[in-house]
N, C-alpha and C positions, 0 to 999 in steps of 0.2 A: 479559497477554502478557509484560510485563516480569518477572513472577514466574517464568513458565515459562522465559524466557531466562536468568534468574539461576541456575536449577537445571540448565541445559543449557549449560555453558560451551563446548561444541564448536560452538555455533551463535550467530549474531548476526543481527539484523534489518538488512536493506538498505533504505534510504529508498526509498519507492515513488514519490516525486515525479519522479525521473529516468526511471523506467520509464514512468510516465504520459505524460511529455513525449515520450519515444521513440514510444510508441503513437500519440499525436496526430500527431506529425510524419510517421509512416508511413501516416496515414489510417485507422488501425484504431480510433481513439477520436474520437467527434464532440463530446463534452462539452468546452466551452471553458474553464470555470472550474475548472482543475485544483486550485487551492488549496482548493476546497470538498470535494474528494474525499480529500485527505490530512489525516490527523490524526497529527502527529508522523511517525514512520517508516511508518505504516500507512495502508491504504486503508479508507475506510468510506463507505457511502451511507446516506442517510436518507430514508424515505418522506416525501413532501411537499416535499422539497428537490430530490431527484433523481428522474428518471422510472423508478424501480424500487423494489424492496423494500429493506429495510435489509440491509446486507452488510458484513462485515469481512474483510480479507485482509492477510496479511503475506508478505513475501518473505524467506526465511531462507537464510543462506549458512553452509555448514560452514567453520569456521575452520581454517586450516592448522595442522598438528600439528608 
């Protein structure tokens, strides 16, 4: 993902930890160990650790011009 972002200077990754906390506070996310979901700026789940399949997600923001 870092390589993709380096080649797309109009975009940057938004840290997912804040959004995960917001979702948990709003009652939309039941998982309590948010640090296990975040890997750097990105979200990832792992089979056997989380009750779901492996998954990767990034929140991208278009930088101001």
